[in-house]
Backbone as CSV, one residue per row, in Angstrom:
resi,resn,N_x,N_y,N_z,CA_x,CA_y,CA_z,C_x,C_y,C_z
1,MET,12.970,-30.942,-23.459,13.271,-30.162,-23.154,14.377,-29.738,-22.264
2,ASN,15.330,-29.629,-22.061,16.272,-29.661,-21.201,16.419,-28.609,-20.508
3,ASP,16.138,-28.351,-18.636,16.150,-27.035,-18.185,17.353,-27.431,-17.524
4,THR,18.090,-26.375,-17.286,19.188,-26.147,-16.315,18.778,-26.072,-14.834
5,PRO,19.448,-26.734,-13.946,19.087,-26.791,-12.793,18.884,-25.383,-12.015
6,GLU,19.476,-24.774,-12.378,19.334,-22.957,-12.176,17.866,-22.761,-12.734
7,LEU,17.435,-22.993,-13.824,15.949,-22.641,-14.275,15.036,-23.099,-13.595
8,LYS,15.369,-24.588,-13.285,14.463,-25.275,-12.354,13.844,-24.970,-11.048
9,LYS,15.355,-24.509,-10.287,15.209,-23.787,-8.798,14.589,-22.420,-8.955
10,ALA,14.740,-21.619,-10.370,13.898,-20.202,-10.362,12.672,-20.694,-10.213
11,THR,12.332,-21.797,-11.041,10.537,-21.800,-11.384,10.037,-22.287,-10.076
12,ILE,10.542,-23.176,-9.325,10.084,-23.732,-7.807,9.932,-22.619,-7.386
13,SER,11.246,-21.823,-6.962,10.857,-20.680,-6.216,9.875,-19.574,-6.527
14,VAL,9.736,-19.290,-8.038,8.496,-18.511,-8.546,7.226,-19.064,-7.879
15,LEU,6.895,-20.298,-8.105,5.896,-21.090,-7.812,5.755,-21.147,-6.031
16,LEU,6.722,-21.686,-5.471,6.432,-21.481,-3.909,5.927,-20.204,-3.526
17,ALA,6.738,-18.836,-3.938,6.108,-17.519,-4.075,4.978,-17.747,-4.100
18,ASN,4.334,-18.006,-5.479,2.604,-17.805,-5.329,2.127,-18.370,-4.851
19,LEU,2.210,-19.463,-3.990,1.008,-19.964,-3.377,1.225,-19.551,-2.286
20,ASP,2.450,-19.189,-1.497,2.299,-17.951,-0.523,1.545,-17.066,-0.596
21,VAL,1.815,-16.156,-1.242,0.723,-15.009,-1.587,-0.428,-15.185,-1.796
22,ASN,-0.893,-16.524,-2.392,-2.294,-16.961,-2.584,-2.938,-17.361,-0.938
23,GLN,-1.917,-17.980,-0.444,-2.496,-17.983,1.389,-2.496,-17.261,1.946
24,ILE,-1.721,-16.121,1.879,-1.843,-14.860,2.873,-3.334,-14.211,2.359
25,THR,-3.310,-14.146,0.695,-4.436,-13.428,0.450,-5.603,-13.927,0.549
26,ASP,-5.891,-15.402,0.852,-7.013,-16.222,1.387,-7.065,-16.030,2.889
27,ARG,-5.964,-15.465,3.831,-6.158,-15.580,5.312,-6.681,-14.333,5.487
28,ASN,-6.356,-13.002,4.366,-6.742,-12.054,4.818,-8.354,-11.893,4.389
29,LYS,-8.454,-12.411,3.482,-10.113,-12.369,2.886,-10.644,-13.030,4.499
30,ASN,-10.337,-14.356,4.785,-10.969,-14.669,5.880,-11.116,-13.794,7.198
31,LYS,-10.172,-13.293,7.403,-9.805,-12.327,8.436,-11.167,-11.463,8.555
32,GLY,-11.048,-10.503,7.277,-12.140,-9.927,6.525,-13.475,-10.132,6.887
33,ASN,-14.019,-11.542,6.618,-15.038,-12.092,6.757,-15.151,-11.971,8.082
34,ASN,-14.290,-13.009,8.816,-14.680,-12.795,10.269,-14.808,-11.821,11.284
35,ARG,-14.433,-10.519,10.485,-14.699,-8.997,11.182,-15.696,-8.845,11.047
36,LEU,-16.421,-8.558,10.054,-17.800,-8.333,9.382,-18.352,-9.354,9.900
37,ALA,-18.341,-10.381,10.266,-19.506,-10.998,10.478,-20.262,-10.835,12.010
38,LYS,-19.694,-10.260,12.787,-20.738,-9.796,13.923,-21.893,-8.743,13.461
39,TYR,-21.362,-8.143,12.202,-22.379,-6.852,11.910,-23.384,-7.195,10.750
40,ILE,-23.204,-8.506,10.452,-24.283,-9.007,9.688,-25.424,-9.458,10.234
41,VAL,-26.679,-9.111,10.365,-27.758,-9.892,10.880,-28.298,-10.742,9.844
42,LYS,-28.487,-12.014,10.473,-29.356,-12.984,9.472,-30.741,-12.539,9.907
43,SER,-31.216,-12.664,8.642,-33.079,-12.683,8.898,-33.284,-14.139,8.567
44,THR,-34.273,-14.317,9.426,-34.873,-15.978,9.466,-36.161,-15.891,9.535
């Protein structure tokens, strides 16, 4: 399969954008967990 340089650039851009979205989502999940952590009472 012979991809044009433009297609390769577009594919890489989409992959990098997807990676950024995943990192932001993970960061937001962690922030939410940290925010709730002080309200969670651990039973021992």
